C-alpha positions in Angstrom: -1.6 -7.5 -11.7 0.1 -6.2 -8.6 -1.5 -6.8 -5.2 -0.6 -4.4 -2.4 -1.3 -4.0 1.3 -1.2 -0.9 3.4 -0.5 -0.4 7.1 -0.9 3.0 8.8 1.2 3.5 11.9 1.6 6.0 14.7 4.1 5.0 17.5 3.5 1.3 16.9 4.7 -1.5 19.1 7.5 -2.7 16.8 7.1 -6.3 17.8 3.4 -6.3 16.8 4.3 -4.5 13.6 6.8 -7.2 12.8 4.1 -9.9 13.5 1.7 -8.0 11.1 4.4 -7.8 8.4 5.3 -11.4 8.8 1.7 -12.4 8.4 1.1 -10.3 5.2 4.4 -10.0 3.3 4.2 -13.3 1.5 0.6 -12.8 0.5 1.1 -9.6 -1.5 3.5 -8.1 -4.0 4.2 -4.9 -1.9 3.4 -3.6 1.5 3.3 0.1 2.0 3.6 1.4 5.6 2.4 5.0 6.0 3.8 6.4 9.2 2.2 9.4 10.9 5.3 11.0 12.4 6.1 8.3 14.9 8.6 9.0 17.6 10.1 5.5 17.0 10.6 5.9 13.3 14.2 4.7 13.5 13.0 1.4 14.9 10.3 1.2 12.2 13.0 1.8 9.5 15.3 -0.8 10.9 12.5 -3.4 11.0 11.1 -2.6 7.5 14.6 -2.7 6.0 14.6 -6.4 6.6 11.8 -6.9 4.1 12.5 -6.6 0.3 8.9 -5.7 -0.5 8.1 -3.2 2.3 8.1 0.5 1.6 7.8 3.2 4.3 6.2 6.6 3.5 6.9 9.1 6.3 4.5 11.9 7.0 5.9 15.0 8.6 2.9 15.3 10.9 0.3 13.0 12.4 -2.5 13.2 9.8 -4.5 10.3 11.1 -6.7 8.4 8.8 -8.3 10.9 6.4 -11.6 10.5 4.7 -11.8 11.6 1.1 
């Protein structure tokens, strides 16, 4: 069984994002970061590239958190 975590971002404070990733990455098999077209996506990519089990999905627009 694979256990995953998800984090939705929009222009996050990269230091806080790193703290969040550090807190969760060893507790799950994969972390998916869904980014809502952040202006600091390059910083997010540089940060998440440090983690073997973190995957970033980039949205082309800010879609917010959608209800089904």
